N, C-alpha and C positions, 0 to 999 in steps of 0.2 A: 364334381362339386363336393361329393362326400369326402373324397381324398383331401381336398383343400381344408375342409373343416377338421378332419382328423389330424392333418399336419399342424394346423393352428393349435388344436388342443394339446398335442404332444409338445409343441414348442413352449406353450404356456407352462405345462407341468415341469419341463426341464428347467425353464427359467426360475420357477418358484423353488425348485430343489437347489439350484445354485445359490439363490438368494438366502435360503435357509442355512446352507453350509457356510456362506460368507458371514452370516450374522453370528454364528457361534464363536465364542471368545476363548474357549478352552478352560484351563485351570484358573480358579479364582485369583491366584497370586501372580500369574504370568503377566509380565509387562514391566514398564518403568513407572516408578512411584516417586512423587515429589512432595516435599513438605519440610518439616523442621522438628527438632527436639529442643527442649528447653531445660535450663537450670535457673530457677528463680525468674528474673526478668530477662536473662540472656537467652536468645534463640540462635540455634545453629542450623544452617540449611542442611537438608538431608535428601539424597537421591539414592534409591534402591532399585536395582535391576534384578528381577527374579525370572528364572526359566524353569519349566516343567519338562522333564524328559520322559514322562510316562510312568516313572517310578518314584522320583524324588524331586524336590525343589532345590535349585542351586542359584547362585547369583553373586553379586558384589554390591558394595556400598560406595557411593560417590565415585562414579566412573572417571577415569583419567589416570594421570601418573601416580597419584597417591591412593588409588582404590584399594579396598580390602575385600577379600572373598568372604561370603557368608560361611561360617563353620557349621551351621545347622539351620534348618528352616522347617517348621512343622505347622500343619493346618489340622486342627481338631474340630470336627463338626459335631455339635450336640444336637441330636434330633429334636424337632419341634413336635407339636401336637396338632393334628387337624381339628378343624371346627367340628363340633358335635353335629350329628346328622340333622339336616333341616335348618341349620343356622348359617348365617353369612360367613364367608371364609375369613373375614376380618376378626372373627371371634377366636380363631385358632392361634396357636403360638408358633411363630416361625423358628426355624433352626438357628442356632447360634454358631458363628464361625470364629473360633479362637485361634490366634496366630502367635507363634513365638519364633524369633530368629536371633541368632547370635553372630557377632562379628567383633573380632579384635578385643575380646574381654567385655564387650557390652552385650546385654540381653534386652531385647525389645519384646514386650508382650502386649497384645491388644486384641480388639474385637473388630472384625471386618463388617463394615456397614454397607448395605446395598450390594451384596456379593454377586448378584446376577445383573446388576444395573451398570450403566455406562459411567456412573459417578461413584465408583468404589472408593471407600475411605477406610484406612486402618488407623484406629485411635487407641492409645493406651499409655503405658509407662515404660521407661527404660531404666536400666541400672548398670552401674560399673563401680565395683568396690563399694565405697561409702556414698558415692554420688547417685542421685536418681532424679527423675523428673518426668514430664509428660512429653509425648510425641504424637504427631499426626502426619500422615502422608496420604496422598490421593493418587489414584491412577488416572491418567488422562487418556 
């Protein structure tokens, strides 16, 4: 009877470990992002695929026959400040995740919202020569 109980406990611990590993999503920029960028009232669809190789982020924009590789991608994390001792954690300041990526003469700079959540968004501005505007993409 003891061996059955021990076997059950071991099985539960292993299953919990596997679930934890599966729940980890890796680098905050890893994945496929969908959204748009705009100039005035005109919006253009935007798809960005980013990969993390353990050292750097690479990827491409608008996958398909006309895709363009990212020439650079940088994630800069500005540390937050924990809540003072004895206060609720909501009084602290969370870290800020700044992102910049370049592709085909365009620069996208923004802030990553919900960096550890399943509904990540990257919101900011883009610029190409004298043109600029807003962009927003989300990872599904």
